[in-house]
BATORKOL-730932 format. One line per field, with one value per residue: chain; residue in three letters; y negated, x negated, z of N, C-alpha, C in turn. Coordinates in steps of 0.1 Angstrom, whole numbers, plus 5000, padded with zeros to 4 digits. Layout:
BEGIN
chain: c(A, ...) $
res: c(ALA, ...) $
n.v: c(Y, ...) $
n.u: c(X, ...) $
n.w: c(Z, ...) $
ca.v: c(Y, ...) $
ca.u: c(X, ...) $
ca.w: c(Z, ...) $
c.v: c(Y, ...) $
c.u: c(X, ...) $
c.w: c(Z, ...) $
END
This chain:
BEGIN
chain: c(A, A, A, A, A, A, A, A, A, A, A, A, A, A, A, A, A, A, A, A, A, A, A, A, A, A, A, A, A, A, A, A, A, A, A, A, A, A, A, A, A, A, A, A, A, A, A, A, A, A, A, A, A, A, A, A, A, A, A, A, A, A, A, A, A, A, A) $
res: c(MET, ARG, CYS, ILE, LEU, SER, PHE, CYS, ILE, ALA, VAL, GLY, LEU, GLY, TRP, SER, GLY, LEU, SER, ALA, GLN, GLN, ASN, ALA, PRO, GLU, LEU, SER, ALA, ASP, GLU, PRO, LEU, GLU, PHE, ASP, ALA, GLU, ASN, ASN, ARG, LEU, THR, ALA, ARG, GLY, ASN, ALA, LEU, LEU, GLU, HIS, SER, ASN, PHE, ARG, VAL, GLU, GLY, ASP, LYS, ILE, VAL, PHE, ASP, GLN, ASP) $
n.v: c(5011, 4979, 4948, 4915, 4881, 4852, 4818, 4781, 4774, 4754, 4729, 4736, 4749, 4728, 4720, 4699, 4685, 4702, 4704, 4710, 4729, 4743, 4775, 4788, 4800, 4835, 4860, 4894, 4924, 4958, 4964, 4955, 4917, 4897, 4871, 4848, 4831, 4811, 4808, 4797, 4810, 4836, 4868, 4890, 4927, 4954, 4962, 4934, 4905, 4869, 4851, 4825, 4807, 4806, 4816, 4840, 4857, 4886, 4912, 4932, 4920, 4895, 4862, 4833, 4802, 4778, 4752) $
n.u: c(4991, 4994, 4985, 5001, 4996, 5011, 5004, 5004, 4970, 4956, 4945, 4928, 4909, 4903, 4919, 4935, 4951, 4971, 5004, 5041, 5051, 5032, 5012, 5008, 4975, 4970, 4959, 4952, 4949, 4939, 4940, 4963, 4963, 4945, 4951, 4937, 4943, 4926, 4908, 4913, 4913, 4919, 4917, 4911, 4906, 4892, 4891, 4895, 4912, 4916, 4931, 4937, 4947, 4925, 4903, 4888, 4880, 4865, 4863, 4849, 4856, 4875, 4873, 4887, 4884, 4900, 4890) $
n.w: c(4999, 4991, 5003, 5002, 5002, 4993, 4992, 4998, 4998, 4987, 4998, 5014, 4997, 4981, 4962, 4958, 4939, 4929, 4920, 4932, 4912, 4900, 4903, 4935, 4951, 4955, 4979, 4986, 4995, 5007, 5031, 5062, 5060, 5087, 5108, 5124, 5147, 5169, 5160, 5130, 5107, 5080, 5072, 5049, 5039, 5024, 4992, 4986, 4973, 4956, 4938, 4913, 4886, 4864, 4886, 4903, 4931, 4942, 4968, 4991, 5015, 5024, 5040, 5047, 5060, 5075, 5090) $
ca.v: c(5002, 4968, 4936, 4905, 4869, 4841, 4808, 4772, 4767, 4743, 4718, 4742, 4753, 4715, 4719, 4692, 4680, 4708, 4703, 4721, 4739, 4753, 4789, 4788, 4811, 4845, 4867, 4901, 4932, 4970, 4966, 4941, 4906, 4892, 4857, 4842, 4815, 4803, 4801, 4792, 4819, 4844, 4876, 4902, 4934, 4965, 4955, 4920, 4897, 4857, 4847, 4811, 4801, 4811, 4814, 4852, 4862, 4899, 4915, 4944, 4915, 4878, 4851, 4820, 4795, 4766, 4741) $
ca.u: c(5000, 4987, 4993, 4999, 5002, 5011, 5010, 4994, 4957, 4953, 4943, 4917, 4901, 4896, 4928, 4943, 4960, 4985, 5020, 5050, 5054, 5022, 5014, 4998, 4964, 4969, 4952, 4955, 4939, 4945, 4944, 4969, 4960, 4945, 4952, 4934, 4950, 4922, 4894, 4920, 4910, 4929, 4907, 4913, 4897, 4897, 4895, 4902, 4911, 4919, 4934, 4945, 4946, 4912, 4898, 4891, 4873, 4866, 4853, 4855, 4860, 4872, 4876, 4892, 4883, 4910, 4887) $
ca.w: c(5003, 4987, 5016, 4993, 5005, 4986, 5001, 4994, 5005, 4979, 5004, 5022, 4988, 4972, 4952, 4962, 4930, 4928, 4920, 4930, 4901, 4896, 4911, 4946, 4949, 4960, 4985, 4986, 5002, 5008, 5045, 5063, 5063, 5097, 5109, 5138, 5153, 5179, 5151, 5119, 5100, 5074, 5064, 5038, 5037, 5018, 4980, 4989, 4960, 4958, 4927, 4911, 4876, 4858, 4895, 4909, 4941, 4946, 4972, 5003, 5028, 5021, 5050, 5044, 5072, 5071, 5093) $
c.v: c(4988, 4958, 4927, 4892, 4857, 4825, 4793, 4769, 4761, 4733, 4724, 4742, 4742, 4715, 4713, 4687, 4691, 4704, 4716, 4730, 4748, 4765, 4786, 4800, 4822, 4853, 4877, 4912, 4949, 4972, 4956, 4928, 4905, 4876, 4857, 4832, 4810, 4800, 4794, 4800, 4829, 4851, 4890, 4913, 4947, 4960, 4942, 4912, 4881, 4855, 4835, 4809, 4809, 4811, 4829, 4849, 4878, 4903, 4929, 4936, 4897, 4866, 4840, 4812, 4780, 4753, 4734) $
c.u: c(4990, 4993, 4989, 5004, 4999, 5012, 4999, 4982, 4950, 4945, 4931, 4906, 4895, 4905, 4938, 4952, 4969, 4999, 5028, 5054, 5044, 5020, 5004, 4987, 4973, 4962, 4959, 4945, 4947, 4952, 4956, 4960, 4957, 4945, 4945, 4934, 4941, 4910, 4902, 4916, 4919, 4917, 4918, 4903, 4905, 4901, 4900, 4901, 4920, 4917, 4936, 4936, 4935, 4901, 4899, 4880, 4874, 4858, 4855, 4859, 4856, 4877, 4874, 4891, 4886, 4901, 4873) $
c.w: c(5002, 4997, 5004, 5001, 4995, 4993, 4996, 5001, 4998, 4987, 5009, 5012, 4979, 4962, 4957, 4952, 4923, 4930, 4925, 4922, 4897, 4908, 4921, 4947, 4958, 4967, 4988, 4993, 5007, 5022, 5050, 5063, 5077, 5094, 5124, 5141, 5159, 5170, 5135, 5109, 5096, 5069, 5060, 5036, 5030, 5000, 4977, 4977, 4964, 4945, 4922, 4899, 4871, 4873, 4900, 4918, 4943, 4959, 4984, 5017, 5024, 5034, 5044, 5056, 5068, 5079, 5084) $
END
């Protein structure tokens, strides 16, 4: 089962010019996504994938730090 989270992380990744009509970045992984509220981090493990338009990052683990 693949876990997928689509949400607007545009500002944190420097995509502040996105309009509401554009697709939000999508973060997915084989394992459940983890959110660390204390450190404001989102972690994807197991075939992690972050996609937006022509931008794609793949890895065993992706950590998105919102600070």
